[in-house]
C-alpha positions in Angstrom: -7.2 -8.4 19.7 -9.5 -11.0 18.4 -9.6 -13.9 20.7 -10.0 -17.6 19.8 -13.6 -17.7 20.7 -14.2 -15.0 18.1 -12.5 -16.5 15.2 -14.5 -16.3 12.0 -16.3 -19.2 10.7 -15.8 -20.7 7.3 -18.1 -18.2 5.7 -16.2 -15.3 7.4 -12.9 -16.9 6.2 -14.3 -17.1 2.6 -15.3 -13.5 2.8 -11.8 -12.5 4.0 -10.3 -14.5 1.2 -12.5 -12.8 -1.5 -11.6 -9.4 0.1 -7.9 -10.1 -0.1 -8.2 -11.4 -3.7 -10.1 -8.2 -4.6 -7.7 -6.0 -2.9 -4.8 -7.6 -4.6 -6.5 -7.1 -8.0 -7.3 -3.5 -7.1 -3.7 -3.0 -6.0 -2.5 -3.8 -9.6 -5.1 -1.5 -11.2 -5.4 1.5 -8.9 -1.8 2.7 -9.1 -2.2 2.9 -12.9 -5.6 4.6 -12.9 -3.9 7.9 -14.2 -2.9 5.9 -17.3 -6.4 4.6 -17.7 -7.9 8.1 -17.3 -5.2 9.4 -20.0 -6.3 6.8 -22.4 -9.9 7.5 -21.7 -9.5 11.1 -22.4 -7.7 10.6 -25.5 -10.4 8.2 -26.7 -13.3 10.5 -25.7 -11.7 13.5 -27.4 -10.1 12.1 -30.7 -11.8 8.9 -32.0 -14.3 9.4 -34.9 -17.3 9.7 -32.4 -15.5 11.9 -30.0 -15.7 15.5 -29.1 -12.9 16.6 -31.4 -12.3 13.8 -33.9 -8.6 13.6 -35.1 -7.4 10.7 -37.1 -3.7 11.3 -36.3 -4.1 11.7 -32.5 -6.6 8.8 -32.4 -3.7 6.6 -33.4 -2.6 6.8 -29.7 -5.7 4.8 -28.7 -4.8 1.3 -29.9 -1.2 1.1 -28.8 -2.1 2.4 -25.3 -4.8 -0.2 -24.6 -2.9 -3.0 -26.4 0.5 -2.5 -24.8 0.8 0.4 -22.3 -2.1 -0.4 -19.9 -1.6 -4.3 -19.7 2.2 -3.8 -19.3 1.8 -1.4 -16.4 -0.6 -3.8 -14.8 1.7 -6.8 -15.3 4.7 -4.7 -13.9 2.7 -3.5 -10.9 1.5 -7.1 -10.3 5.0 -8.4 -10.3 6.3 -5.7 -8.3 3.7 -6.4 -5.5 5.1 -9.9 -5.2 8.8 -9.1 -5.5 9.5 -5.4 -5.7 11.4 -4.2 -8.8 12.8 -7.4 -9.9 9.5 -9.1 -9.8 8.0 -6.2 -11.7 10.5 -6.6 -14.5 9.9 -10.2 -15.0 6.1 -9.8 -14.6 6.2 -7.2 -17.5 8.2 -9.6 -19.7 5.6 -12.3 -19.0 2.9 -10.0 -19.7 4.3 -9.2 -23.1 3.8 -12.9 -24.0 0.0 -12.7 -23.5 -0.3 -9.4 -25.3 1.3 -10.8 -28.5 -0.2 -14.1 -28.1 -3.7 -12.7 -28.3 -3.4 -9.4 -30.1 -7.1 -8.9 -30.8 -8.0 -8.9 -27.1 -7.0 -6.3 -24.5 -4.9 -8.5 -22.2 -5.9 -7.0 -18.8 -6.9 -10.4 -17.4 -3.8 -11.9 -18.8 -1.7 -9.2 -17.3 -3.4 -9.8 -13.9 -2.3 -13.4 -14.2 1.1 -13.3 -15.7 2.4 -10.2 -13.8 2.2 -11.8 -10.3 3.3 -15.1 -11.8 6.4 -13.5 -13.0 7.1 -12.0 -9.6 6.4 -15.2 -7.8 8.7 -17.3 -10.2 11.7 -15.1 -9.7 11.2 -14.7 -6.0 11.1 -18.5 -5.6 14.3 -18.9 -7.9 16.2 -16.3 -5.7 15.2 -18.1 -2.5 16.4 -21.3 -4.0 19.9 -20.1 -4.9 20.3 -17.8 -1.9 23.8 -18.2 -0.3 24.9 -20.4 -3.2 26.4 -17.8 -5.6 30.1 -17.2 -5.4 31.1 -13.6 -4.6 31.3 -11.5 -7.6 29.0 -13.5 -9.7 25.8 -12.2 -8.0 25.0 -9.5 -10.6 25.6 -11.9 -13.6 23.3 -14.5 -12.0 20.6 -12.0 -11.1 20.5 -10.5 -14.6 20.6 -13.7 -16.6 18.1 -15.6 -14.4 15.5 -12.7 -14.7 16.0 -12.7 -18.5 15.9 -16.4 -18.9 12.9 -16.9 -16.7 11.1 -13.9 -18.1 11.7 -15.2 -21.7 10.4 -18.7 -20.8 7.3 -17.1 -19.1 6.6 -15.0 -22.1 6.7 -18.0 -24.4 4.5 -19.9 -22.1 2.1 -17.0 -22.1 2.3 -16.6 -25.8 1.4 -20.2 -26.7 -0.9 -21.1 -23.7 -2.2 -18.3 -21.5 -3.0 -15.8 -24.2 -5.3 -18.0 -26.3 -7.0 -19.2 -23.1 -7.6 -15.8 -21.6 -8.9 -14.6 -25.1 -11.4 -17.4 -25.1 -12.4 -16.7 -21.5 -12.9 -12.9 -22.2 -14.8 -13.6 -25.3 -17.2 -15.9 -23.2 -17.6 -13.2 -20.5 -18.3 -10.7 -23.1 -21.0 -12.8 -24.7 -22.5 -13.3 -21.3 -22.6 -9.6 -20.7 -24.1 -9.1 -24.1 -26.8 -11.7 -23.3 -27.6 -9.9 -20.0 -28.1 -6.6 -22.0 -30.1 -8.2 -24.8 -32.5 -9.9 -22.3 -32.8 -6.8 -20.1 -31.3 -8.5 -17.1 -28.3 -6.4 -16.6 -30.0 -4.3 -13.7 -30.1 -7.6 -11.8 -26.4 -7.3 -11.2 -27.0 -4.6 -8.7 -28.4 -7.4 -6.3 -24.8 -8.6 -6.0 -22.8 -5.4 -6.6 -24.5 -3.0 -4.1 -24.3 -5.4 -1.0 -20.8 -6.5 -2.3 -19.6 -2.9 -2.0 -20.7 -2.7 1.5 -19.1 -5.9 2.4 -15.9 -4.8 0.6 -16.2 -7.7 -1.9 -16.7 -5.5 -4.9 -13.0 -5.1 -6.0 -12.8 -8.9 -7.2 -15.8 -8.3 -9.4 -15.0 -4.7 -10.5 -11.3 -5.0 -11.3 -11.2 -8.7 -12.1 -14.1 -8.9 -14.5 -16.0 -5.7 -15.3 -13.1 -3.5 -16.2 -11.4 -6.0 -18.5 -14.7 -6.8 -20.4 -15.6 -3.0 -20.4 -12.4 -2.2 -22.1 -13.1 -5.0 -24.7 -16.5 -3.3 -25.3 -14.9 0.0 -25.7 -12.8 -1.3 -28.5 -15.9 -2.6 -30.3 -18.6 0.2 -29.5 -16.6 3.3 -28.1 -18.0 3.0 -24.7 -19.2 0.5 -22.0 -21.9 0.5 -19.5 -20.1 -1.8 -17.3 -17.8 0.9 -15.9 -20.9 2.5 -14.2 -22.3 -0.7 -12.6 -20.3 -0.1 -9.4 -19.1 3.5 -9.8 -22.5 5.2 -10.0 -22.6 7.5 -7.0 -26.5 7.7 -7.1 -27.5 5.0 -4.7 -25.3 6.2 -2.0 -26.2 9.8 -2.5 -29.9 8.9 -2.0 -29.1 7.3 1.3 -27.1 10.4 2.5 -29.8 12.8 1.3 -32.5 10.9 3.2 -30.3 11.1 6.5 -29.9 14.8 5.9 -33.7 15.3 6.0 -35.0 12.4 8.1 -32.0 11.2 10.1 -31.4 11.8 13.8 -28.5 12.9 16.0 -24.8 12.7 14.8 -25.9 10.7 11.7 -28.0 13.6 10.5 -25.4 16.2 11.3 -22.6 14.3 9.5 -24.6 13.3 6.4 -24.2 16.7 4.4 -20.3 16.4 4.6 -20.5 12.8 3.8 -22.6 13.5 0.7 -20.1 16.0 -0.7 -17.2 13.6 -0.1 -19.1 10.7 -1.7 -20.6 12.6 -4.7 -17.6 15.0 -5.6 -14.7 13.1 -4.1 -16.0 9.6 -5.1 -15.3 7.9 -1.7 -18.2 5.5 -1.6 -17.3 3.8 1.6 -18.3 6.9 3.5 -22.0 6.0 3.2 -21.4 2.3 4.2 -21.9 3.0 7.8 -25.3 4.6 7.3 -26.5 1.5 5.5 -25.1 -0.8 8.2 -26.8 1.2 10.8 -30.2 0.3 9.2 -29.7 -3.0 7.1 -33.3 -2.2 5.5 -31.4 0.4 3.6 -29.7 -2.4 1.5 -33.0 -2.4 -0.3 -32.4 1.4 -1.1 -29.1 0.9 -2.6 -30.0 -2.1 -4.6 -33.2 -0.5 -6.1 -31.2 2.7 -6.8 -28.5 0.6 -8.5 -31.0 -1.3 -10.6 -32.8 1.7 -11.7 -29.5 3.5 -12.6 -28.4 0.5 -14.8 -31.9 0.3 -16.4 -31.6 4.0 -17.3 -28.1 3.5 -18.7 -29.1 0.6 -21.0 -32.3 2.5 -22.0 -30.6 5.7 -22.9 -27.3 4.1 -24.2 -25.1 5.5 -21.6 -21.6 4.3 -20.7 -17.9 5.5 -20.2 -14.7 4.9 -22.3 -12.6 4.0 -19.2 -13.0 3.1 -15.5 -14.2 6.0 -13.3 -12.0 5.8 -10.4 -12.8 7.1 -7.8 -16.5 6.9 -8.5 -17.0 10.6 -8.5 -19.3 12.7 -10.7 -16.2 14.5 -11.9 -14.4 11.4 -12.9 -17.6 10.1 -14.6 -17.8 13.4 -16.6 -14.2 13.2 -17.7 -14.5 9.8 -19.2 -17.8 10.2 -21.0 -17.3 10.2 -24.8 -19.9 12.7 -26.0 -22.6 15.1 -24.9 -25.7 12.8 -25.5 -23.9 9.9 -23.7 -23.1 12.5 -20.8 -26.9 13.3 -20.5 -27.6 9.6 -20.3 -25.0 9.1 -17.5 -26.3 12.1 -15.5 -29.8 10.8 -15.9 -28.6 7.3 -14.5 -27.1 9.1 -11.4 -30.2 11.2 -10.8 -32.6 8.2 -11.3 -30.6 6.0 -8.9 -30.2 8.8 -6.3 -34.1 9.6 -6.5 -35.1 5.9 -6.0 -32.6 5.3 -3.3 -33.8 8.5 -1.5 -37.4 7.6 -1.7 -36.9 4.2 -0.3 -34.4 5.5 2.4 -36.7 8.2 3.5 -39.6 5.8 4.0 -37.3 3.5 6.1 -36.0 6.3 8.2 -39.4 7.9 8.8 -40.8 4.5 9.8 -38.0 4.1 12.3 -38.8 4.5 16.1 -35.2 5.0 17.2 -34.5 8.4 18.7 -30.9 8.5 17.7 -28.6 6.5 15.4 -25.3 5.2 16.6 -23.1 6.0 13.6 -19.9 5.4 15.5 -20.8 1.8 16.2 -21.8 1.3 12.6 -18.4 2.8 11.5 -16.6 0.5 13.7 -18.6 -2.5 12.4 -17.7 -1.4 8.8 -13.9 -1.2 9.7 -14.2 -4.7 11.3 -15.7 -6.0 8.1 -13.0 -4.2 6.0 -10.3 -5.6 8.2 -8.4 -2.2 8.4 -8.8 1.3 9.3 -11.0 3.5 7.0 -9.4 6.7 5.8 -12.8 8.5 6.1 -14.2 6.8 9.2 -13.8 9.9 11.3 -15.9 12.0 9.1 -19.1 9.9 9.7 -18.8 10.3 13.5 -18.6 14.1 13.9 -14.9 14.2 13.1 -13.9 11.8 15.7 -12.7 8.4 14.5 -13.7 5.4 16.4 -10.9 4.1 18.6 -9.2 0.7 18.0 -10.8 -0.7 21.0 -9.6 -4.1 22.0 -7.9 -4.5 18.8 -5.3 -1.6 19.3 -2.5 -0.6 21.6 -2.2 2.7 23.5 -0.1 4.3 20.7 -1.7 2.6 17.8 -4.1 4.5 15.3 -6.7 2.5 13.4 -7.9 -1.0 13.8 -5.4 -3.8 14.1 -5.6 -5.9 11.1 -6.1 -9.7 11.4 -3.8 -12.1 9.6 -0.8 -9.8 9.8 1.9 -10.8 7.4 3.9 -7.5 6.8 5.2 -4.9 9.4 7.0 -1.9 8.1 9.4 0.4 10.0 9.6 3.8 8.3 11.7 6.8 8.9 12.7 9.8 6.8 15.5 8.1 4.7 15.0 4.4 5.5 18.6 3.9 6.4 19.1 4.4 10.1 16.5 4.4 12.9 14.0 2.3 11.0 16.7 -0.3 10.0 17.6 -0.7 13.7 13.9 -0.9 14.9 13.3 -3.5 12.1 16.3 -5.6 13.3 15.1 -5.7 16.9 11.4 -6.6 16.0 12.6 -9.3 13.5 14.5 -10.8 16.5 11.4 -10.9 18.4 9.3 -12.2 15.6 11.7 -15.0 14.9 11.8 -15.9 18.6 7.9 -16.0 18.6 8.0 -18.4 15.6 5.6 -16.3 13.5 5.5 -16.0 9.7 5.6 -12.2 9.4 7.8 -10.1 7.1 9.4 -7.2 8.9 10.9 -4.6 6.5 12.2 -1.0 6.8 11.8 1.8 4.4 11.7 5.6 3.8 8.2 7.0 4.4 8.0 8.1 0.7 8.5 4.5 -0.3 6.0 2.7 2.2 4.6 -0.3 0.2 0.9 -0.5 -0.5 0.4 -3.9 1.2 2.0 -2.6 4.6 -0.4 -3.6 7.3 1.4 -2.3 10.4 3.7 0.7 10.2 5.9 1.7 13.0 7.3 5.3 13.0 8.8 7.9 15.4 6.1 10.1 17.0 6.8 13.1 14.9 6.9 11.1 11.7 3.6 9.3 12.3 1.4 12.0 10.6 3.4 11.7 7.4 3.2 8.0 7.4 -0.6 8.1 8.0 -1.0 10.5 5.0 1.1 8.0 2.9 -0.8 4.9 4.1 -4.0 5.8 5.6 -5.4 2.4 5.6 -2.5 0.8 7.7 -2.5 0.4 11.4 0.1 2.9 12.7 2.2 2.6 15.9 4.4 5.5 17.3 7.4 5.1 19.3 9.8 7.4 21.0 12.5 4.7 21.5 13.4 2.4 18.7 15.9 0.6 20.9 13.8 -0.4 23.9 10.2 0.5 23.1 7.8 -1.6 25.2 5.5 -1.4 22.0 7.5 -4.1 20.5 6.6 -6.7 23.2 3.1 -5.5 23.4 2.7 -5.9 19.6 4.2 -9.3 19.6 1.8 -10.3 22.4 -1.2 -8.9 20.5 -0.1 -10.7 17.3 0.3 -14.0 19.3 -3.3 -13.7 20.6 -4.8 -12.7 17.3 -6.5 -15.5 15.3 -4.6 -14.7 12.2 -1.1 -15.9 13.3 0.4 -18.1 10.7 2.4 -21.3 10.8 6.1 -20.9 12.0 8.3 -20.0 9.0 9.8 -16.6 9.2 10.7 -14.6 6.1 12.8 -11.5 7.1 13.5 -9.1 4.3 15.1 -5.6 4.1 12.7 -4.2 1.5 14.0 -0.8 1.0 17.7 -1.5 1.0 18.0 -3.7 -2.0 20.4 -3.6 -5.0 19.3 -2.7 -8.6 17.7 -6.1 -9.2 15.9 -6.4 -5.9 18.1 -8.7 -3.9 19.8 -7.9 -0.6 23.6 -7.7 -1.1 25.8 -10.1 0.7 29.0 -8.6 2.1 32.4 -10.2 1.9 34.3 -10.3 5.1 36.7 -7.5 4.1 33.8 -5.3 3.0 32.1 -5.7 6.3 35.4 -4.8 8.2 35.7 -1.6 6.0 32.4 -0.3 7.3 33.7 0.3 10.7 37.4 1.1 11.0 39.2 1.9 14.3 40.3 5.3 12.9 36.6 6.2 12.6 35.9 5.3 16.4 36.6 8.4 18.6 36.8 8.0 22.4 36.2 10.4 25.2 34.6 13.3 23.3 32.9 16.5 24.5 30.3 18.6 22.7 28.4 21.6 23.7 25.4 20.8 21.4 24.0 18.1 19.3 24.7 20.0 16.2 28.4 20.2 17.0 28.3 16.3 17.6 26.5 15.6 14.4 28.9 17.8 12.5 31.8 16.0 14.0 30.5 12.6 13.0 29.6 13.8 9.5 33.0 15.2 8.8 34.6 11.9 10.1 32.4 10.1 7.3 33.8 12.6 4.7 37.4 12.0 5.8 36.8 8.3 5.6 35.7 8.6 2.0 32.2 7.4 2.6 30.3 10.6 1.7 30.5 13.9 -0.1 30.8 17.0 2.0 27.2 18.0 1.2 26.1 15.0 3.4 27.0 16.8 6.6 24.4 19.6 6.1 21.9 16.9 5.1 22.6 15.2 8.4 21.7 18.5 10.2 18.6 18.9 8.2 17.5 15.3 9.1 17.9 16.2 12.8 15.5 19.2 12.3 12.8 16.8 11.0 12.8 14.7 14.2 15.5 13.6 16.5 17.7 10.7 15.6 18.0 9.8 19.3 17.2 6.1 19.5 17.0 5.6 23.4 19.4 4.0 25.7 21.8 6.9 25.4 22.3 6.1 21.7 21.9 8.5 18.7 22.3 7.7 15.1 22.5 10.8 12.9 22.4 10.4 9.2 21.2 12.2 6.0 17.8 12.8 4.6 16.4 10.7 1.8 17.6 13.4 -0.6 21.1 12.9 0.7 21.5 9.3 -0.5 23.0 10.6 -3.8 25.8 12.1 -1.6 26.7 8.6 -0.3 29.8 7.2 -2.0 29.9 3.9 0.0 28.4 2.5 3.2 30.3 3.4 6.5 30.1 4.1 10.1 31.7 6.4 12.6 31.4 5.9 16.3 31.7 8.8 18.7 31.9 8.1 22.4 30.6 11.0 24.7 30.9 9.8 28.3 29.5 13.0 29.8 26.6 13.0 27.2 25.3 15.6 24.7 21.7 16.8 24.8 19.5 15.4 22.1 16.2 17.3 22.7 16.2 16.6 26.4 17.9 13.1 26.2 21.5 12.3 26.9 23.3 10.7 24.0 26.5 9.1 25.1 27.1 7.0 21.9 26.7 8.6 18.5 26.9 6.4 15.4 27.2 8.4 12.3 25.8 6.4 9.4 26.1 6.4 5.6 24.2 3.7 3.8 24.3 2.7 0.1 22.6 -0.3 -1.5 21.9 -2.0 1.9 25.5 -3.1 2.5 25.3 -1.3 5.9 22.4 -3.2 7.2 24.2 -6.3 8.6 26.5 -4.2 10.9 23.6 -1.9 11.7 21.5 -4.9 12.7 24.3 -6.0 15.1 24.6 -2.5 16.6 20.8 -2.5 17.2 21.0 -5.8 19.0 23.9 -4.7 21.2 22.5 -1.3 22.1 19.1 -2.7 22.9 20.6 -3.8 26.3 21.6 -0.7 28.6 24.4 -2.7 30.1 26.0 -3.1 26.7 25.7 0.6 26.0 27.3 1.3 29.5 30.1 -0.9 28.4 30.7 0.9 25.2 30.7 4.2 27.0 33.3 3.0 29.5 35.5 1.5 26.8 39.0 3.0 26.8 40.2 2.3 23.3 38.8 2.2 19.8 39.7 -1.4 19.5 37.8 -2.4 22.6 34.7 -0.5 21.2 34.9 -2.4 17.9 35.3 -5.8 19.7 32.1 -5.1 21.7 30.1 -4.2 18.6 31.4 -7.3 16.6 30.1 -9.6 19.5 26.7 -9.4 17.9 
């Protein structure tokens, strides 16, 4: 972990702040890149200067850029702040800026009003939490979203829209001035080093993309989309390492070049530049020469090329002559970068290059694990070093604010694990949100993800940039205490104010349901508690628990088979002689209402080599089971409590022990 003596100075904090701002902007844009590409293809094909001009089909271009794309960004921005509910209010607010400035594509306005809408409705919900009478929650939730959304839309229409239009016009005039005076290539002095320092997202998605789209409306293309996306400078560096590099760096350069040029993953060349900082001159000169070529030959794109791949660039180029100009810019940039890089490498007296150390340095600057880091070091990713734990993969992030427990369905083991870690976070007075979710719904802003060992590879594929922790015992894993100690010693621990949210288990408008007392009592009835049972196999035990849920009216019969399928994915044994079989994510549609069944097996039943003496069959719907599940997790975290439950003689006694939480 980062110790106090290693805390970043003011400049480092400023860099981190810009990185976080840029990452937030890109988090609004990147999930919607498919829509940008669709718009770009339609534009390139069907506008009057396109490959296949078609007046009728070209009518799609205007509505998509005016309404669809800004609304998607606004919705995504609101959702990043406050899930579905924030997304809806963010989209309503975005509509205000769209209509308030109809002659300007409102991407900057959407990036402003989308998160604002999510923030406002989140703060409103926090203000009224616990103050709404039972039965009126949905009424208040729906009308509050509508009223606040309408108010924000009017505010955006009268005030924000005109302001953003004026700012966009000013920025566009500034870019036009740079082009007219021949100074646009000088932007590479900022952009190329900014890429390697991970500061480019704030410029690229916050300024260049909105202005570029404005230029597309006027001229049919924009050179701004290629200022950062041009793969030429990085390609030149990697080609030089292929011919003149040494050691592992030379061996890994060919694969990195393919990933960079064809796949568009630019960060794969960053460690090579960090290894020899003089190579910054290569990428700056390559970038400048590429921009000069684009301006000279009138190149450009009709939409952002994301990722910055030669394939993506080709796809959003409007016509053949422009395509030749774009290819020429890539070739010139690569050539200039290669010549300077080759000179630097040939002049180097080092016998080998430590690409692994440079990769680790890149990840440290990025503040999280790189999804392609292992490929730059002969296929072996750098270890977390002091920043990680024995079971963690990647680099422990600083300033942790969100931890996610993930399992297949997000209703059982992850909810229990999250409940236990929340308790520890609260006791440690840390401002960290702990949530649980299905692996398929892992949020993009998750920094630390905790999963069962067999599920970790799936979670890593879903969120490759997060720090992953594997556990084999959700109830009493030593990783929880180790993680808390690491977070305490990290320089990024925030002021004590704990926000604990169950992110995946929310109702239709995004708020965690509050149970009435009678509803909570109906989740675990004495007739669904079975004492002193015996089973030959875990499948027999799971089927027994599932059929009890069916008889209780909690699930449809198909849920039982899904419980068995869930067990095939990975065991639902939680540790401390406790198992919590439940359905797969696909089985949620078979849940009628939330409910539990408890099966006591004093002699135990084998769950993949572990003895389960308490089996909690779970059916969860709309998060209403989470409160009692949290209580079960807290009770079962102590082995003596489990032993007491196993020794109980009646169903009433079992229920009383559980309700002690």
